[in-house]
N, C-alpha and C positions, 0 to 999 in steps of 0.2 A: 459770849464776847458779842456784840451787837453787829450786825451785818453793816459792812462798808457801805456808805452811798454816794457815787456819782451824779451830780448834776448836769445834767447838757441845757445849754442857750445860746448853743450857737458859736461861741465865744471864746468858753475859757478852760476848753479840754488842755489838760497834761497829759504827757507819755504815761506818768504813773497811773494815772487814772485808767487810762487803756490798759494797763498792764493789771492794775485792779479788776475789772469787769472782764478782761480777759482770763486771768489765769484764777484769782479769788471770789469770782462770781460776785462781786459787787454789786449791789443792787442799782439799777439805773432810773433815777427821776428826772421828769422834766419839769425844768425853771417855770414858774407859776406865770411869768411874761410870755410866754413863747406859744401858749395857744391863742391868744388875742394878735398876735403877731402873723400865725400862720394863717388864721381863716380872713384877716384881711387882704393877705395876698391871695388865697387862694380865690375870693370874690373877683379881684383884678382877670383872672385867668376867663372865669367865666362872662366876664362884661367884655371883652375881646373876644371871645369866639362868638358870642351873641352880636357883637359888631362886625363880625364877617372879617373878619383880620388874617391874613398868614400868619401861621404861628408855627415856627421849625418845631415840627413831632408832637402838633396840636391839632391844627387843619392841613398839614403838610406831610408827606412823606419823610425818611431820615434818611441821613447819609447821601447817594446820589440820587433819590426819590424826592429830597426835599424842593425840586421843581413841580411837583404833582400835588393839588391840592386834593385836599379829604375834607367831604362834606360835613358838617358840624352833626350829622346821625350816625357817621360812621368814625365819629375820632374816637369813641370809646372802646368799639374794637379793632382799634387801631393800637392803642395803648395793650390789649392783649397779645397781638399780635408782634407788636415788638418786643416783647418778654420771651413768645414761643421762639422766634427766629433767630434773636440774639442767645440765646441757651445753647451754646454752642463747643460747649468745653469741653478737655480731653484728660487725661492724667492721673496721678494719685487725689486722693480724696483729702480736700485742705483740712487741716489739723481743726477740732472744736476751738479752740482758744483764736486763732487768727480771723476764724469765722465771726465768733463773738466781737472780736477787735473791729471788723467792715462793719459788722448791724451797729455798733456804735457810733462808727464813724458818719455813718451815710444818716441814723437817724440826728448826729449834729449837725450835718448839712441844711436837711430838712426844718430844723428847728429855728435857723437864721431865718426862715418867712422869706424864701425866694425862688423856691423850687416849684411853685405852684400848688403842691400837692393839700391835700386836707389833714386836719389835726387826728383824725381817727386813722390815715395811715400810718403817720408816726409815730401814735400809740400804739397801734397794732404791732408795729418794727421794736418799740421797747416792751411788750408785752411777751414778746417772742423772747428776747434775751434775758429777760428776769425769771420765764418760765424755763427755760433752755432749751427751747428747740430750735435746732441747728442743722439748718440746710444742708445739704450733703451738695457739695460744690466741687468739681472737676478742677484742679489745679492749674492748666495749663489751657490758654486759648485767648488770654486780653493782650494786647498789643502797646498797652498805655496811655491811649490816645482814644477819646471821646469815650472816657472812662474805664472801666473793667469790665466792660461789657458782658463778656460769655461768664464770668465768675458771679456777677450783680444781678444777672436774669435769674441763675439759679435759686441764687437767696429769694427774688422777688415772685419766684413760682410758689415758694409756699407761704409769702404774706397774703395770696389770693387763692391758698388752699390748693396745690397742685405740688409738681414735683414731687422729692423726699426729703426727710428731715430724721435725724437722729432725736429720740427723746426717751430719757430713762434707759441709754444705753440700747434701745433698740432701732434698728434701721425701717424707719416706714414711710406710708405716702406721707406726702405735705396735709392731706386733707386728713388723716386719721391721727397724726400728729398733731397737730392743731387741735381735734377736738378732745382729744386725750388731755391736752394740756387748757382747756376750757377758753381757747383764742377765736373770736369768731374771722374767718376770711375775709380780706375787703372785696368789695366789688368798685372795679377800676374806674377812675373817670378821666376828664380830661388832662391830659400830662402826667396823670400817675406813673403810668408803666416806664416813662423815659425818667421820671422822677426819681424811681428806684434804682436805677440801673446807671444813669449818664453823670460816672465821678468816677475818684481815684481812689477811693475808700478800702477794697481790696489789698491791692500794694500799699497805702500808706500805712493801713491798720498792721500789717507784715513789716513795713519798715520802722514803727513804732516800738512794736517787740523786740523787734532788731537793736536798735539803737539802747533801749533798756537793757538789753544781755552784753551789746558790745561796752557800755560803760564799767560795768561790771567784771565782767571779763579783762581789760584794759587794767583795770584795779587790781586785778590777781596776775597782773603780767608783771608788774611795778612790785609786787609782793615777789615773784620768782628771781625778779631781776635783783630785786637787793640780797635776797637767799645767795646770789651764786657773786654778788660783789663781795659778800659779807664772807664767805666760803673761800674765796679767791684772793684775801687779805689785799683787797684793792686800795690804792691810794686813796684816801679820804680826800686829798687837796682837790681831786675831779669834781666833787661836790659841794663844795666850799660855795657858801652863800654868797661870798664876796664875789665870787667870780661868775654866778650866772647872773647876779644882778647887774652887770655890765653889760650882757645880752639881753633886751627887755622881753623875751620871748614868754608869756605867760605859762606857756604849758612847761616848755623846757624849765623855769622856776621853781613851778608846782613840783613837776618830778621829782626834782633833787631835794626839796624840802621833805617829801614824801622818804626818799631813799635814806636821807640823814637821820627820821622821824624812826623808819623801821630798823638800820643796823645801830643806832645809839645802845651805847651802854656792850656793845661786841666785843669780846676778849677775845676774840680770832682779829681782826681789824689792828685792836690795841697791839697786839705782836706784830711789829712793822714786819715785812719782808724785806724790805731793802731797796725797792724797787723807787724809780723817780717817776715813773708812769707807766699805766695799761695800754693794752690793745685797743683799739676803738671801742668795740663792744663792750667791756667796760665803761672805758673812763668818757666815754660819750654817751652813754645813756639816755640821760637826759637830753639830749640833743638830738636823739635820735625816737624817743618816746613821747619827747614834747608836742611836738607837730602833730601828731595822732591824737593827744589829748586837745588840743586848738581844733581841730579838725572834726573831732566828736561835737563839740559844743556847736561847732556850725551848721554839722547834718542834725543835731536835734533842732535847733533853731525852725528847720527848713521844712521836716516834719511836723512841727508843732504847728505853723505858720496853715501848711494844709488842713490838718485837721480841723482846722477854725476856720477854713476860708469857705467861700460860695462855690464849690467845685459843681458844677451842672452848667446843661445849656439844653434850650433856653433858661433864661432867669426873669424873674420879675419883681419888677420897683413899685411897690407899694404906692408910694407917695406921688410918684409921678404918672400911675397906673402904666407903664410900658413894658413890651417883651421887649428885649436884650439878648440876641444872638452871638456868639462869640466863640471861646474856646478855652472856658476856664477850667474843663474837664481833662486839659491836656496835663500828662504824667510827665512832663520834664525836669520839672523842679524836684522831683521824688526821684527820677531815674540818675539823675548827674549825682544829687545828695548819696543813693544809695551804692553806686559805682563806686562814691569817694569813702563810702564805709568799708565795702570789700579790700582796697589799694588799704587803705589803713590799717585794719588788722591784719593783711597781709604781711606787714613791717613787722608788725609786733611779732608774729608767729618767724621772720626771719631773725630779729634780733633774740629772740628765745630758743634757738634753737644753734646759734652760733656761741651764745652760753653752755648751753650743753655740749657744746664740743670742744671749748675752752676746759671744762672740768674733765672731760675724759683722758684729754690727751698729758700724759704725763710731763712731758716737756713744760706745757704750759702750766700746769697746775700745782705739779709739786706732788702729786697725789699718787697712789698708787694705778699703774694704766686700768683703764677704764673701771675705776673705782673699785677693784676686787683683787684680794689676795689670790696667787697663785697663777699667776698668767702664765697663759698656755693651755693651762689645763682647764683654768675659767675663762670664759670672756666678759665677765661682767656684765656691765650695761651697755656695749658696744651696741648692737644693735637695736637700742632703745632709741639711739639718736638715728639710724638709718629710717625709721618709723618717720621722727620728726621733719627728716629731710625731705622723703616721697610727701609729708604732708603741706611743706611747705612749697614744693616744686608744686605740687596740685594747686596749690593755694593761686599760683603765679597766672597759671593757667584761667583759673575763675575770675581772677583780675581783669582781665580784658573788660576793658566797658562796655557796656550792654550800649548805654544812651548814643553812641557814636552809630551806630546802627540805625536804618530806617528803610522801611519796606510799604511804598504807596498800597491802598486796600478802599474797598469801596467805588471803583472806578476810577480811582485819583481824586474822588470829594475828599479822601482823606489822607492824603500825600505826602505826611510827613510826621511820623509819628513816635514816639518814645522810645518803646521797649525796657519799661521800666521794673516790669515784671521778673524780666531777667534778670537783672540788676537785683532785686531781692535775693531772688531765690541762691545766685551766684554767694552773693552775700550771707546767706545764711549758712552755706556749706563751708566758707571760709570762715565764719566766727565758731561752727563745732569744730572745724578742724584747729583753729587757734587755742580751743580748750584742752582738744589733745598734747601740741605739744608744750603749751604749760604746765602742764603735767607732767611730760617727762623730763623738764627742768626741773621740776621740783622734788622729784624723786631723783635726779643725779644731787642735787643739792642737800636733800638729806641725807644722803649717802655718803657725800664730802663730809658733810658736817661729825659724822661720827668720826671720821679720821681725825678731826681736830679736836679730840677732848684731850684731856680736861677742859680744855677753851671753851667758853658758852659765845655761841651767835648773839645778835643784838635781841632787843626789847622784842621787835615786831617778828623776826626773822627766827625765833625763837617758838615763839607760839606756831609759824604755820609748820615748824621741825614736828612738834609736838603731835601738831593735828594728822598730819602725815603718818608719825609713828602710830596714832592710832588703827590703823587699817594696812599698814604694810610695815613688814620687820625689815632690819637689815640683813643684806646680800652678804651670807658667807659663801656660798657655794652656788654654782649657776643654778635656776630655776627658769620656768615659765613666768615671762615676764607679762604677758597680755592682760592678767588680771591684775596686778600691781599698775600698770599704764592706765587702766579704763578706770579703776576703783578712783585713783587720785583726780582721773577727769571728771569724774562723777561731781567728787566734792568741790572741784574748780567751778564748774558749770552750774551747781545748787547754791554757790558764793559760801558755802561752810566755811571753807578757808579764809575767805574776806572778812566774813562776819567775824569770826574768830581775833585773827588781827585787830579790827577795827574796834572790839571791843577792849582790847589791852590796850593800844595805843591812841584810841580816837580816831575818826573819820580820816581817811585820807581824800585828799583837796583834788 
């Protein structure tokens, strides 16, 4: 099968492109029009330097040192020292897909022809992606403003043949990794040290991958909800298209449509329970999950805007031959979006846990206590709900927004920062937790469906049931539960259940 290609032109990357490069090793190609743009922009830098202009980070120091002029002769040395001084991270090593995503996004900024770097610098970064030279980067150290300076400096070290990198499974010096890959490190010139590091691409790259996962985990949550709604014989009127049409939120109407599609032809729901209406966590599922979907679309838009924006400082406008300084590196839009992502996904988990609770409570479900026979001797799925509750509580702590915080740095020159990386890290943990909470709901719904036999679940919920029963058997007597939970969580997180259901009923909207 041909290797997928992703073309960069500074304007048109999608979240799917980032995922393809990060996880599928899609080949990155540079649009033919880019070289001319980048070379023309770099000539502007040379012209302004030769004219003796004060250019931030080129012929001046940076941060609080912007007031200090640097001679033309020392400006190249300045670019190296910017990288050295800013490579000040700590913590765990960033995972390869996230580094690949960040490298792609920084290359895409360079491709816009506004950063002042040479085309060879852009080409070198693309070559590193394609040959899988992955810089060793510590996760913590960015405040999400003036770019992700610490992590991107460790990336830049390898571009110049220094630092460390992974290559073919080995951790090597940057010089050795580049040598083995057949890539010649660059020698920095005006603006290029700053041009490699002064943007939000590390947090935006991680954010893009999180959005990709969150959208699919959310669809899995819709499947889990439909399984619960099905097995608890919920009143179908709550999901009637006519009801939702009179309230015009797109996400709510979409979720109700998906539920109807998933439970279509259910013999369980067809056997009416006699209820007039259900508790909120069942009948209000579209009203709860709908805003999550609407929010995810907003977040996707914010991330994709940043992916294709001129996130750098200073920038050079070729046609006007001018250097502009400002704050286009600022991570506030991404921090706010990723805080919102964590909050929304926490809501998904909260609803899922309430569904689990209803299935386990015989008063609410009409099913055996904790979905097992032999109560007292058997505890059944009781403590699986404890785990879901623990994860939901943890999510509530993680969902505290990072972007409402700021700490002044660089002697108050940089006195309002975004803390966007913190929003990304907590959103990542929340999304992982959500996968497990959904797995517990699905496990309980599958067990409950066994008690509804010979009645059959709906067209879509039936497929999810079968996928789970391939790896987890019916619970007759108490057994260790964590392998079951983790195994189902794995096929939630790798989208196996989602893919199987969509194959049967069509794409969820």
